C-alpha positions in Angstrom: 3.8 3.8 33.4 4.2 0.3 34.9 4.8 -2.8 32.7 1.2 -3.9 33.5 -0.1 -0.5 32.2 1.9 -1.0 29.0 0.6 -4.6 28.6 -3.0 -3.3 29.1 -2.4 -0.6 26.5 -1.1 -3.1 24.0 -3.9 -5.6 24.6 -6.5 -2.8 24.3 -4.8 -1.7 21.0 -5.0 -5.2 19.6 -8.7 -5.6 20.6 -9.5 -2.2 19.0 -7.7 -3.2 15.8 -9.7 -6.4 15.7 -12.9 -4.5 16.2 -12.1 -1.9 13.6 -11.1 -4.6 11.1 -14.2 -6.6 11.5 -16.4 -3.5 11.5 -14.9 -2.6 8.1 -15.9 -6.0 6.8 -19.4 -5.7 8.3 -20.0 -2.2 6.9 -18.8 -3.3 3.4 -21.1 -6.4 3.6 -24.1 -4.3 4.3 -23.2 -1.8 1.6 -22.7 -4.7 -0.9 -26.1 -6.1 -0.1 -25.0 -8.9 2.1 -27.5 -11.0 4.0 -27.4 -12.9 7.3 -24.4 -11.1 8.8 -22.8 -12.9 11.7 -19.7 -12.3 13.8 -17.8 -15.6 14.6 -15.5 -15.4 17.6 -12.8 -18.1 17.6 -9.2 -18.7 18.1 -6.9 -17.5 16.7 -9.2 -15.4 14.5 -12.4 -13.5 14.6 -14.3 -13.2 11.4 -17.5 -11.8 9.8 -19.5 -14.3 7.9 -22.1 -13.1 5.4 -24.0 -14.3 2.4 -22.8 -11.9 -0.3 -24.3 -11.5 -3.8 -22.2 -13.5 -6.3 -19.2 -11.8 -7.9 -15.5 -11.8 -7.6 -15.4 -8.0 -7.4 -17.9 -8.0 -4.6 -15.9 -10.6 -2.6 -12.7 -8.6 -3.2 -14.2 -5.4 -1.9 -15.5 -7.2 1.1 -12.0 -8.7 1.8 -10.2 -5.4 1.4 -12.6 -3.4 3.5 -11.2 -4.7 6.9 -7.7 -3.5 6.0 -8.9 -0.2 4.7 -10.7 0.4 8.0 -7.5 -0.3 9.9 -5.6 2.1 7.6 -8.2 4.8 8.3 -8.0 4.3 12.0 -4.2 4.3 11.9 -4.2 7.6 10.0 -6.6 9.2 12.6 -4.6 7.9 15.5 -1.3 9.2 14.1 -2.6 12.8 13.9 -2.3 13.1 17.7 0.8 13.9 19.7 0.4 11.1 22.2 2.8 8.2 22.0 0.0 5.9 23.2 -2.1 6.7 20.2 1.0 6.3 18.0 1.4 2.8 19.5 -2.3 2.1 18.7 -1.7 3.4 15.1 1.2 1.0 14.8 -1.0 -1.9 15.9 -3.6 -0.9 13.3 -1.0 -1.0 10.6 0.4 -4.3 11.8 -3.2 -5.7 11.6 -3.3 -4.7 7.9 0.0 -6.5 7.2 -0.9 -9.6 9.1 -4.4 -9.9 7.5 -2.9 -9.5 4.0 -0.4 -12.4 4.5 -1.6 -15.3 2.4 -2.0 -18.1 5.0 -4.9 -20.2 6.2 -8.2 -18.4 5.6 -6.8 -14.9 6.0 -8.0 -12.1 3.8 -4.7 -12.2 2.0 -5.1 -16.0 1.2 -8.7 -15.4 0.0 -7.6 -12.5 -2.2 -4.8 -14.5 -3.6 -7.2 -17.4 -4.4 -9.5 -14.9 -6.2 -6.6 -13.6 -8.2 -5.4 -17.1 -9.1 -8.8 -18.2 -10.3 -9.6 -15.1 -12.4 -11.3 -15.7 -15.7 
């Protein structure tokens, strides 16, 4: 494998992690009764915007769903014997960690805000 092949594998793994994460949010939004679902492509983040029914629990489930999708993908990828799939599983796990860090408008920051403003 050349360095360019390795870079392409890493880049593809990151793109797949983003897609899985946002798909988790989108599926949760639909299951929770969300309306007007849209995917917003931006830098440095991609996000799903949706009009969800009101409720802290609903918003929390929506926010956690992206990371849960990444965890599921990581578990599936880890079941193989291929080091390339293990790399992709690691990227999926890294996506969970990064998205739960409480900075900016990350899932972690929004979850922390929900927790701080609980009734």
